Structure formats: structure tokens, C-alpha cells
C-alpha positions, 0 to 999 in steps of 0.5 A: 465578463461573459459566461465562457470567459468566467468558465475559462477563468475557473478552469484556469484557477482549478488547473493552477490549484491542482498543479500547486497541490501536485507539486506540494505533495511530490516535492518531498519525493524530488528532494529525497531523490536529489539528496541521494545524489549529494555528498553528506556535506552537501546534504547538510548545507545551509541554505539547501543546494539545488546546484551541486556535483552529483555523486553515486557514492551513496548508492555504491556504499549501500551496494557494498554494506548490504544486499539490497536484492535480498531485502527487496525480494523479501518485500515483494514476496511478503507484500504480494503474499499477504495481499493474496491471502487478504483477498482470498479471505475478504472476497467470500466475506464481503460477498456474504455481507453484501448479498446476504446482509443481516442486522448484524452486518453494519455492526460487524463491519464497524467492529472490524474497522475499529480494530484498526484504531488499536495502537500496534505497540499495545499488542506487540508483546503477546505477538512477539511471545507468540511468534517466538514460541512458534519459532516464527521470529525473523521468518516471512511467514510471520510478517505475511500473517501479521500483514494480512490481519492488519490490512484485512479490515480495510480490504473487506470494506473496500470489496464490500462497497464495490459488491454492494454497488452490483445489482442483485438482479445480475446474480439472480439472472445467473442463477436462473441460468443454472450458474453454480456459486463458483461460476457466479463468483468467477464468471459474473461477480469478479469480472464486474468488480475487477476495477474495484478489486484492482484498486483494493490489490494496489492499496493493500500492496502499498500498505504492506510495502510501507509497513515498518513497525512489525518488520522492525520488531519481528525480524532481524536479517533473514526476513527483513524487508526494505523498511528494515533496511532503511531503519538500519541507516539510523545509528547512534552517531546520528542520521546520514541524510545522503545515504538515508535518502539513497536507500529510501529512494531504492526502497520507494522506487518499485512501489512508485513505479508499480503505482504509476503503471497501475494508475488507470486501474486505481482511478477506474477502481475508485470510480467503479459503478455497476451497470444499472 
């Protein structure tokens, strides 16, 4: 076998492996969407049915039972607000730690990341009582604050990593040209790191959109996002798989579409590197 043939075979094997992994990852989403167009009888059929008569019964039931757009609007408002607040705090924090590093910087970053290891149920009661005493139960503001706090360590870490890849010489040159701190941040630093910031924003949005624990425990109806709508289809009588798949499809569709549209920014951010 020649070297060229060996490379072709290697490329074919890697391509086949990549497709196999992609199919395995995508199959649960495909099956969820497929099940959403089945009747409850077809959804429970054994063996599973790939060929069936599709129906919109489940989606019509969701529309009659609940106001989907109200839940969706809560998810959009809470996720985008929490992400914006995260960046507002994370960018200055990451800037100071990346360009004015001290002996305690690494320890501070590790401590922030260690807070993600704390099980949420361990702090549920004090946070619930605090939200109740402040009149924040079943409000969007409560979820925005909680989502900001739980995602802030990851956002700070990501922004810090991107900022560390930027040579300090670029910022020093801007200072020599008379740039103020604000101009240095807005006109120099953020444009260079925009790819990394875009991927950070996307990850934060996904984490906020998918958060279920706090939305189920701190909301009931007024501020309930889509994750709460999904949970409402679990009843003492059991799970209605077709209806649950339909509401899950409606809940996942917006963030999946947004992620698909933003995939270039995500890849660019994950492979971010400053001009050397």
C-alpha cells in the first residue's frame, strides 16, 4: 500500500468514525422529534415503529392546554438577561485577572470553579427562603440572578482564557497612543476577543435555557420557562411519551436553531488565538 493510499484509507476511517459519532449523538433528538408525531399507542409500541401515520394531535393538545409562547418568552428573557449580566461582570473580572495577575489569581479562579461542584439541592432551602422574604418567588428577576450566579464561574474562566491569549504588547501600544481604559477595552480588547466572547455567550445561553432545577423550585406559573412546561407533562398517571416528546421538541427547537445559526462563531471562538 502506497503512502497516498494509506492517507486515503486513514481519511476514510476518520470520516466514517466522525459520522458514526454524529449519528449516535443526533439519534435521541431524531427519535424525540419522530415520537412527537406519533399517537400514544404508537409511542409505546414494541418493537419501536419507524413507519407510522403522523399526527399533529400532540401539538394541538399542547396549544389547547398551555400558552407555549408565554413559557418561551420567559425562557428568552431570562436566558438573554442572565447572559448579559454574566458578561457585564465577567469581562472586567477576567480583564483584571488576565492582565494584572497576582499570586492569588490562580487560586481565585480555582475557588470560583469549585463552587460549581456544590449540589444545588444543598443550598435550595436558604435561597428559597431568601427569595420568599424578598418577594421574588415566581419572578423572572429571581431566575436571572440565580442563573447569573451559577454560570458566572464558567463565563469568567472562558473569558479569562481568551484574554490570556492576547499579547500584552497590543494593549501597551494602545496606551502609548493615549487610549483610555474604556477605549482600550472597547476598541482593542473586545474586537480581538469577539470570537471567544461569541462562543461564551452561546454556551451561557444554552446553560441558562436548559436549567431546570431552579426553575421548578422557584417558579409556578408567572415566570416559568420552557423547562417547567416540560416537567408539567409528568403526572401521577405516568408519562405520556408522545406529548412529552412534542413539548420537548418545542422547547429544544429555538436553542437548536440558534446554535445551528451560530455554529461558525462557536467554532471560531473555541479555536480562538490572538495575532502573534
